[in-house]
Backbone as CSV, one residue per row, in Angstrom:
resi,resn,N_x,N_y,N_z,CA_x,CA_y,CA_z,C_x,C_y,C_z
1,MET,-36.436,-9.129,3.625,-35.184,-9.588,4.173,-34.414,-8.387,4.720
2,ARG,-33.926,-8.485,5.941,-33.146,-7.407,6.535,-31.700,-7.509,6.069
3,SER,-31.091,-6.346,5.835,-29.684,-6.376,5.469,-28.846,-6.185,6.723
4,THR,-27.669,-6.761,6.719,-26.753,-6.610,7.837,-25.739,-5.546,7.462
5,VAL,-25.578,-4.536,8.290,-24.688,-3.424,8.000,-23.732,-3.244,9.167
6,SER,-22.449,-3.050,8.868,-21.485,-2.729,9.914,-20.412,-1.823,9.332
7,PRO,-19.831,-0.933,10.149,-18.773,-0.068,9.649,-17.600,-0.884,9.116
8,LEU,-16.902,-0.325,8.123,-15.713,-0.987,7.596,-14.722,-1.200,8.722
9,SER,-14.083,-2.331,8.741,-13.037,-2.531,9.725,-11.715,-2.617,8.986
10,CYS,-10.826,-1.772,9.390,-9.527,-1.662,8.742,-8.646,-2.800,9.235
11,ARG,-8.395,-3.758,8.361,-7.601,-4.925,8.703,-8.100,-5.577,9.990
12,SER,-9.410,-5.590,10.168,-10.076,-6.215,11.322,-9.670,-5.600,12.659
13,ARG,-9.187,-4.368,12.645,-8.849,-3.692,13.892,-10.006,-2.788,14.268
14,SER,-10.613,-3.036,15.407,-11.714,-2.183,15.849,-11.331,-1.530,17.164
15,VAL,-11.994,-0.429,17.439,-11.710,0.307,18.660,-12.818,0.099,19.687
16,PHE,-14.072,0.203,19.261,-15.208,0.046,20.156,-16.198,-0.916,19.528
17,GLY,-16.954,-1.638,20.334,-18.065,-2.439,19.823,-19.345,-1.952,20.469
18,LYS,-20.447,-1.893,19.702,-21.722,-1.471,20.266,-22.843,-2.102,19.456
19,PRO,-24.029,-2.229,20.037,-25.142,-2.798,19.284,-25.494,-1.905,18.102
20,GLY,-25.764,-2.502,16.961,-26.152,-1.755,15.775,-27.653,-1.553,15.716
21,ALA,-28.084,-0.814,14.731,-29.499,-0.507,14.566,-30.327,-1.772,14.365
22,LEU,-29.734,-2.816,13.792,-30.471,-4.042,13.535,-30.206,-5.096,14.602
23,GLY,-29.514,-4.724,15.696,-29.288,-5.635,16.793,-27.984,-6.407,16.720
24,GLU,-27.277,-6.365,15.610,-26.000,-7.063,15.520,-24.903,-6.208,16.155
25,VAL,-23.780,-6.801,16.433,-22.669,-6.035,16.992,-21.877,-5.441,15.838
26,ILE,-21.624,-4.132,15.929,-20.823,-3.458,14.919,-19.605,-2.845,15.592
27,ASN,-18.595,-2.534,14.813,-17.371,-1.963,15.350,-17.166,-0.556,14.813
28,ASP,-16.928,0.400,15.722,-16.589,1.751,15.301,-15.123,1.777,14.900
29,ILE,-14.804,2.652,13.982,-13.428,2.780,13.512,-12.915,4.163,13.879
30,ASN,-11.745,4.224,14.425,-11.093,5.467,14.806,-10.000,5.745,13.787
31,GLY,-10.123,6.833,13.029,-9.159,7.165,11.986,-7.737,7.316,12.488
32,ASP,-7.547,7.669,13.783,-6.195,7.795,14.319,-5.523,6.435,14.459
33,VAL,-6.320,5.380,14.636,-5.777,4.035,14.799,-5.811,3.281,13.476
34,CYS,-6.850,3.528,12.689,-7.083,2.780,11.457,-6.591,3.567,10.250
35,HIS,-5.377,3.319,9.849,-4.813,3.997,8.681,-3.788,3.089,8.015
36,ILE,-3.465,3.415,6.796,-2.496,2.649,6.020,-1.435,3.608,5.506
37,ASP,-0.181,3.236,5.624,0.912,4.011,5.048,1.330,3.370,3.735
38,ILE,1.451,4.193,2.695,1.857,3.705,1.374,3.167,4.384,0.993
39,THR,4.130,3.626,0.554,5.358,4.161,-0.003,5.531,3.539,-1.378
40,ASP,5.676,4.386,-2.367,5.877,3.925,-3.736,4.561,3.442,-4.348
41,THR,4.600,2.559,-5.328,3.409,2.201,-6.106,2.959,0.760,-5.869
42,THR,2.974,0.318,-4.636,2.514,-1.028,-4.289,1.125,-0.929,-3.654
43,ALA,0.169,-1.715,-4.148,-1.180,-1.709,-3.579,-1.140,-2.241,-2.148
44,VAL,-1.903,-1.592,-1.270,-1.964,-1.979,0.139,-3.431,-2.190,0.514
45,GLU,-3.721,-3.311,1.157,-5.086,-3.608,1.577,-5.491,-2.735,2.756
46,VAL,-6.646,-2.084,2.623,-7.191,-1.270,3.700,-8.275,-2.049,4.436
47,VAL,-9.131,-2.738,3.682,-10.229,-3.501,4.265,-10.207,-4.896,3.647
48,ALA,-10.162,-5.907,4.487,-10.083,-7.291,4.009,-11.388,-7.732,3.355
49,ALA,-11.261,-8.647,2.411,-12.426,-9.238,1.760,-13.212,-10.062,2.766
50,LYS,-14.522,-10.117,2.576,-15.384,-10.920,3.438,-16.401,-11.613,2.532
51,ALA,-16.357,-12.927,2.482,-17.231,-13.698,1.593,-18.698,-13.356,1.840
52,GLY,-19.432,-13.072,0.765,-20.847,-12.774,0.864,-21.175,-11.345,1.260
53,TYR,-20.155,-10.492,1.380,-20.354,-9.107,1.788,-19.743,-8.158,0.767
54,ARG,-20.216,-6.925,0.782,-19.747,-5.871,-0.118,-19.383,-4.650,0.736
55,HIS,-18.251,-4.019,0.450,-17.837,-2.807,1.165,-18.344,-1.580,0.417
56,ARG,-18.833,-0.600,1.168,-19.249,0.685,0.606,-18.420,1.775,1.260
57,VAL,-17.601,2.449,0.483,-16.721,3.498,0.996,-17.483,4.823,0.955
58,THR,-17.628,5.453,2.134,-18.358,6.716,2.228,-17.439,7.916,2.418
59,GLY,-16.169,7.662,2.705,-15.225,8.759,2.879,-13.801,8.265,2.864
60,ALA,-12.887,9.173,2.541,-11.463,8.831,2.531,-10.647,10.075,2.845
61,HIS,-9.509,9.867,3.456,-8.590,10.958,3.809,-7.183,10.519,3.436
62,ALA,-6.429,11.406,2.817,-5.035,11.108,2.476,-4.168,12.311,2.811
63,ILE,-2.968,12.034,3.309,-1.983,13.086,3.557,-0.642,12.622,3.001
64,ASN,0.000,13.506,2.267,1.281,13.206,1.644,2.400,13.812,2.488
65,THR,3.384,13.014,2.858,4.521,13.526,3.633,5.750,13.742,2.766
66,ASP,5.663,13.387,1.492,6.789,13.588,0.568,6.856,15.065,0.189
67,THR,8.040,15.675,0.308,8.181,17.106,0.032,8.412,17.420,-1.445
68,ALA,8.625,16.407,-2.263,8.914,16.652,-3.674,7.872,16.106,-4.635
69,VAL,7.128,15.080,-4.225,6.262,14.364,-5.161,4.803,14.417,-4.723
70,GLY,3.945,14.899,-5.606,2.507,14.795,-5.423,2.055,13.496,-6.078
71,THR,0.859,13.039,-5.759,0.401,11.787,-6.357,-1.121,11.706,-6.360
72,ILE,-1.615,10.781,-7.120,-3.015,10.380,-7.069,-3.044,9.066,-6.303
73,VAL,-3.963,8.961,-5.355,-4.166,7.717,-4.622,-5.438,7.084,-5.173
74,GLN,-5.317,5.878,-5.703,-6.481,5.168,-6.221,-7.090,4.317,-5.110
75,ILE,-8.413,4.340,-5.017,-9.152,3.442,-4.124,-9.696,2.343,-5.020
76,ARG,-9.418,1.096,-4.670,-9.777,-0.026,-5.529,-10.603,-1.069,-4.796
77,THR,-11.467,-1.736,-5.544,-12.111,-2.956,-5.078,-11.426,-4.067,-5.852
78,GLY,-10.621,-4.851,-5.161,-9.753,-5.799,-5.865,-8.759,-5.003,-6.696
79,THR,-8.818,-5.115,-8.024,-7.919,-4.348,-8.894,-8.661,-3.274,-9.689
80,THR,-9.973,-3.122,-9.470,-10.771,-2.134,-10.200,-10.795,-0.810,-9.450
81,VAL,-10.437,0.288,-10.124,-10.432,1.618,-9.502,-11.869,2.106,-9.336
82,ILE,-12.228,2.494,-8.108,-13.563,3.030,-7.845,-13.523,4.481,-7.363
83,GLY,-12.339,5.018,-7.071,-12.213,6.408,-6.635,-10.769,6.856,-6.634
84,ASN,-10.565,8.184,-6.615,-9.223,8.772,-6.603,-9.152,9.918,-5.608
85,LEU,-7.990,10.092,-5.013,-7.672,11.247,-4.176,-6.410,11.871,-4.750
86,PHE,-6.329,13.212,-4.795,-5.091,13.865,-5.233,-4.450,14.555,-4.049
87,VAL,-3.160,14.305,-3.834,-2.421,14.988,-2.779,-1.156,15.597,-3.374
88,ALA,-0.981,16.889,-3.138,0.205,17.604,-3.601,1.374,17.284,-2.676
89,PRO,2.598,17.652,-3.070,3.739,17.452,-2.168,3.550,18.265,-0.889
90,PHE,4.119,17.783,0.209,4.036,18.497,1.477,4.962,19.705,1.444
91,VAL,4.392,20.878,1.722,5.162,22.122,1.809,4.794,22.759,3.138
92,ALA,5.785,22.983,3.991,5.518,23.499,5.336,4.732,24.807,5.312
93,ALA,4.972,25.644,4.310,4.293,26.941,4.244,2.818,26.798,3.844
94,ALA,2.452,25.706,3.194,1.066,25.488,2.751,0.678,24.028,2.947
95,PRO,0.653,23.550,4.203,0.421,22.124,4.441,-0.953,21.616,4.013
96,GLY,-1.939,22.484,3.852,-3.273,22.057,3.460,-3.342,21.446,2.074
97,ASP,-2.413,21.820,1.188,-2.411,21.275,-0.168,-2.003,19.811,-0.214
98,SER,-1.353,19.329,0.832,-0.858,17.952,0.828,-1.872,16.975,1.408
99,THR,-3.101,17.432,1.653,-4.142,16.538,2.165,-5.358,16.558,1.239
100,ASP,-6.140,15.496,1.279,-7.402,15.435,0.548,-8.393,14.661,1.404
101,ASP,-9.514,15.309,1.727,-10.615,14.686,2.463,-11.815,14.623,1.535
102,ASP,-12.332,13.447,1.304,-13.506,13.299,0.456,-14.601,12.559,1.207
103,GLU,-15.825,13.067,1.093,-17.006,12.354,1.563,-17.856,12.102,0.331
104,TYR,-18.291,10.870,0.171,-19.027,10.486,-1.025,-20.517,10.387,-0.708
105,SER,-21.325,11.284,-1.303,-22.772,11.221,-1.079,-23.344,9.945,-1.699
106,MET,-22.735,9.475,-2.754,-23.038,8.165,-3.337,-21.828,7.294,-3.033
107,PRO,-21.939,6.316,-2.154,-20.780,5.519,-1.753,-20.079,4.858,-2.935
108,LEU,-18.780,4.676,-2.788,-18.006,3.885,-3.749,-18.272,2.435,-3.379
109,ILE,-18.833,1.662,-4.294,-19.303,0.319,-3.969,-18.311,-0.730,-4.448
110,GLY,-17.880,-1.556,-3.503,-16.946,-2.629,-3.817,-17.659,-3.855,-4.347
111,ASP,-16.899,-4.738,-4.965,-17.436,-6.000,-5.463,-17.748,-6.936,-4.299
112,VAL,-18.676,-7.848,-4.515,-19.017,-8.848,-3.500,-17.795,-9.720,-3.228
113,GLY,-17.436,-9.856,-1.956,-16.314,-10.706,-1.562,-14.945,-10.149,-1.917
114,ALA,-14.858,-8.859,-2.226,-13.566,-8.250,-2.600,-13.061,-7.331,-1.495
115,ASN,-11.738,-7.173,-1.442,-11.151,-6.260,-0.476,-11.120,-4.838,-1.043
116,ILE,-10.750,-3.878,-0.195,-10.527,-2.500,-0.623,-9.026,-2.245,-0.484
117,ASN,-8.406,-1.826,-1.592,-6.978,-1.520,-1.637,-6.790,-0.050,-1.971
118,VAL,-5.639,0.481,-1.606,-5.237,1.818,-2.050,-3.845,1.704,-2.644
119,ILE,-3.568,2.565,-3.629,-2.264,2.543,-4.294,-1.938,3.944,-4.800
120,CYS,-0.694,4.344,-4.688,-0.221,5.602,-5.267,0.188,5.337,-6.712
121,VAL,-0.062,6.301,-7.588,0.328,6.114,-8.982,1.695,6.720,-9.280
122,THR,2.306,7.383,-8.294,3.597,8.035,-8.490,4.679,7.340,-7.669
123,THR,5.767,7.005,-8.323,6.900,6.393,-7.632,7.452,7.346,-6.582
124,SER,7.809,6.836,-5.441,8.427,7.502,-4.287,7.465,8.308,-3.430
125,ALA,6.170,8.307,-3.725,5.211,9.011,-2.865,5.182,8.347,-1.492
126,GLN,4.892,9.144,-0.463,4.774,8.651,0.908,3.466,9.195,1.470
127,VAL,2.443,8.351,1.499,1.092,8.803,1.799,0.478,7.959,2.906
128,ARG,-0.290,8.605,3.784,-1.088,7.923,4.807,-2.553,8.057,4.394
129,VAL,-3.274,6.938,4.332,-4.660,6.925,3.865,-5.564,6.296,4.910
130,SER,-6.733,6.887,5.106,-7.771,6.332,5.971,-9.045,6.246,5.148
131,VAL,-9.756,5.135,5.254,-10.993,4.927,4.501,-12.114,4.638,5.490
132,GLN,-13.280,5.263,5.277,-14.444,5.055,6.130,-15.589,4.512,5.280
133,GLY,-16.510,3.783,5.920,-17.667,3.284,5.208,-18.346,2.174,5.960
134,VAL,-19.096,1.349,5.222,-19.827,0.244,5.822,-19.629,-1.026,5.005
135,THR,-19.845,-2.144,5.651,-19.836,-3.445,4.989,-21.253,-3.996,5.074
136,VAL,-21.812,-4.384,3.925,-23.191,-4.874,3.896,-23.235,-6.278,3.330
137,LYS,-24.201,-7.049,3.807,-24.396,-8.403,3.290,-24.937,-8.282,1.877
138,ALA,-24.314,-9.008,0.945,-24.745,-8.965,-0.443,-26.089,-9.671,-0.577
139,SER,-26.945,-9.104,-1.425,-28.262,-9.733,-1.611,-28.360,-10.366,-2.978
């Protein structure tokens, strides 16, 4: 049985469509267009649930614009934490500390039919998050 694979689509927003390796149409994601802003400790959906499919997160990027508060950003499948990013407060003299780029050699695997959410664990954090990966048909 062939599996169907397509890049994660952030809230179903795609930039380009092209034939995939298995002949289906897949959508490329542009991190400049596909991002989520989080303020405070409310979970925000990055990738919508799709019945019969599972999301695999292969990378994530976070940048903190808050000058006083650092935070941990949790990556979740539904309400289960599958990964974390740490971002320090933004300091103009050392802006690199306020970002975190992670590539996962072993993808963070979401539950079948579940969405991918991100949430800050610190009150008043102001973070922009981008998530990359693929969506595969569950077997």
